[in-house]
VMD Tcl script that draws the C-alpha trace (Angstrom):
set ca {
  {71.48 55.63 28.75}
  {69.41 53.89 25.67}
  {67.69 56.53 23.07}
  {64.34 55.28 21.39}
  {62.05 57.58 19.52}
  {58.71 56.38 20.75}
  {57.92 55.61 24.79}
  {56.23 53.07 23.09}
  {59.53 51.45 21.92}
  {61.61 52.38 25.04}
  {59.18 50.05 26.31}
  {59.77 47.35 24.59}
  {63.65 48.18 24.64}
  {63.40 48.96 28.54}
  {61.93 44.67 28.78}
  {64.08 43.08 26.87}
  {67.45 45.08 28.36}
  {65.71 43.79 31.70}
  {65.62 40.27 30.98}
  {69.26 40.77 28.90}
  {70.98 41.78 31.90}
  {68.83 39.61 35.04}
  {69.25 36.09 33.05}
  {72.10 36.22 30.07}
  {73.93 38.28 32.44}
  {72.94 37.45 35.87}
  {73.56 41.30 37.16}
  {70.24 42.38 39.28}
  {68.86 46.03 37.86}
  {67.96 48.87 40.21}
  {64.34 49.57 39.47}
  {64.82 52.98 41.67}
  {67.55 54.11 39.18}
  {66.39 52.60 36.26}
  {63.37 54.40 34.58}
  {61.63 55.41 31.20}
  {61.29 59.19 30.53}
  {61.75 62.45 28.46}
  {65.76 63.52 27.71}
  {64.33 66.89 28.89}
  {65.91 67.67 31.90}
  {67.81 64.48 32.66}
  {70.94 64.42 34.58}
  {73.65 61.86 33.37}
  {77.38 62.43 35.02}
  {77.34 66.05 35.83}
  {75.10 66.62 32.00}
  {71.96 68.14 32.02}
  {69.96 67.33 28.73}
  {67.35 69.82 27.96}
  {65.10 70.98 24.98}
  {63.66 69.07 22.18}
  {66.51 66.89 21.10}
  {68.57 66.58 24.58}
  {70.45 69.62 24.08}
  {74.07 68.74 26.27}
  {74.63 71.33 28.92}
  {76.85 71.17 32.32}
  {74.14 70.51 35.66}
  {73.00 73.52 37.88}
  {74.30 71.15 40.67}
  {77.50 71.43 38.92}
  {77.72 74.85 38.63}
  {77.02 75.26 41.89}
  {79.66 73.33 42.85}
  {82.50 75.19 41.42}
  {81.26 78.42 42.94}
  {81.39 76.67 45.96}
  {84.96 75.30 44.83}
  {86.07 78.97 44.10}
  {84.89 80.13 47.10}
  {86.50 77.35 49.29}
  {90.14 77.90 47.62}
  {89.94 81.27 48.22}
  {89.23 81.43 51.92}
  {90.94 83.79 53.62}
  {91.53 81.52 56.54}
  {93.17 79.08 54.76}
  {96.48 79.87 56.19}
  {98.43 79.10 52.97}
  {100.26 81.39 50.39}
  {98.76 82.60 46.96}
  {100.90 80.73 44.94}
  {99.33 77.21 46.62}
  {95.65 78.77 46.01}
  {96.77 79.90 42.43}
  {97.82 76.44 41.89}
  {94.92 74.52 43.29}
  {92.16 76.93 41.55}
  {94.30 76.45 38.12}
  {94.25 73.00 38.40}
  {90.69 72.74 39.43}
  {89.99 75.01 36.59}
  {91.44 73.20 33.73}
  {90.31 69.85 35.14}
  {86.35 71.21 35.64}
  {86.47 73.13 31.70}
  {88.20 69.91 30.39}
  {85.40 67.22 31.57}
  {82.31 70.05 30.57}
  {83.62 70.55 27.00}
  {80.77 68.82 25.40}
  {78.58 71.71 26.72}
  {76.96 72.62 23.60}
  {76.07 76.07 24.82}
  {78.86 78.95 24.05}
  {76.86 81.12 26.99}
  {77.50 78.49 29.69}
  {81.63 79.76 29.57}
  {81.00 83.59 28.41}
  {78.32 83.78 31.56}
  {81.36 82.30 34.00}
  {83.24 85.19 33.08}
  {80.60 87.59 34.25}
  {79.28 85.59 37.53}
  {79.08 87.41 40.48}
  {79.89 84.63 42.35}
  {83.24 84.72 40.76}
  {83.49 88.21 40.05}
  {83.21 88.19 44.28}
  {86.10 85.67 44.02}
  {88.24 89.12 42.63}
  {87.51 90.38 46.22}
  {88.28 87.54 48.29}
  {91.84 87.55 46.52}
  {92.38 91.04 47.75}
  {91.42 90.06 51.15}
  {93.58 87.31 51.06}
  {96.56 89.21 50.10}
  {95.65 91.81 52.79}
  {95.24 89.15 55.67}
  {98.96 88.18 54.66}
  {100.45 91.45 54.86}
  {99.23 92.18 58.31}
  {100.96 95.22 59.29}
  {100.11 98.75 58.48}
  {103.69 99.01 56.63}
  {103.52 96.05 54.86}
  {100.43 97.25 53.59}
  {101.09 100.58 52.89}
  {104.84 99.62 51.13}
  {102.76 96.64 48.76}
  {99.79 99.25 47.88}
  {102.76 101.81 46.80}
  {104.39 99.00 44.52}
  {100.87 98.49 43.04}
  {100.63 102.16 41.86}
  {98.09 103.78 44.58}
  {99.15 107.02 45.95}
  {100.78 107.68 49.32}
  {97.52 109.63 49.98}
  {95.10 106.83 49.01}
  {97.27 103.58 50.81}
  {98.69 105.56 53.59}
  {94.11 105.97 54.08}
  {93.64 101.80 53.61}
  {96.79 100.67 55.61}
  {96.27 102.91 58.50}
  {92.53 101.45 58.35}
  {91.04 99.27 61.67}
  {88.34 97.91 59.27}
  {88.49 94.54 58.10}
  {89.85 92.62 55.02}
  {86.30 92.26 53.84}
  {85.40 95.91 54.46}
  {88.37 96.98 53.01}
  {88.63 94.28 49.90}
  {84.90 95.63 48.57}
  {86.03 99.08 48.50}
  {85.60 100.53 45.12}
  {89.14 102.61 45.30}
  {90.65 99.40 46.36}
  {89.17 97.90 43.51}
  {90.23 100.52 41.05}
  {94.23 99.83 41.78}
  {95.92 98.61 38.62}
  {97.48 94.89 39.64}
  {100.02 92.74 38.16}
  {99.33 89.95 37.16}
  {100.31 87.64 39.90}
  {97.52 89.74 41.81}
  {94.64 88.75 39.74}
  {95.30 86.27 37.27}
  {93.12 84.52 34.71}
  {92.97 80.63 33.58}
  {92.46 79.86 29.73}
  {89.58 78.26 29.02}
  {88.25 76.95 25.55}
  {85.33 79.59 25.74}
  {86.48 82.71 27.45}
  {88.32 83.11 30.47}
  {88.56 82.27 34.11}
  {89.01 84.97 36.42}
  {90.19 83.64 39.83}
}
mol new
graphics top color blue
foreach p $ca { graphics top sphere $p radius 0.5 }
foreach p [lrange $ca 0 end-1] q [lrange $ca 1 end] { graphics top cylinder $p $q radius 0.2 }
display resetview
């Protein structure tokens, strides 16, 4: 990427760089990937340049990829322990946040905390635990250990509804959970919830 102030300067620099690459370095230039354009909307290595002056932001494609990967990690039919799920998420989140730390807009990371897809991953975590507990006795015992009253815990434990349905119930969402149930991964700007 080479930035210039005017389009005429861009044309001139493009020609001289193309000559240098082909004649001096004996490289071929791919004209499909090479172009002269404004910085607004330009995507490069996961970043997107927006507005006048090219403010650096995370591209929409990469934000969608993050949300999709979080959903994959906390898919309830994966057959791995919650400890390994949290470890996988922690590694992925740290690498992702470290790579995209150049983002110049604070709201990108703040909006991730409030993102519906990531908040729904809290429901996914509850569904994973529900699937893992399997038997009604185990569910009853574990819910009571989390501070749910016997009457409410018994209603959930003996329910014939699936993990997806029960994990979304308001009374199940209000359960006071220990740190191991819903964990947070510290980021540069706020917290990303698993």
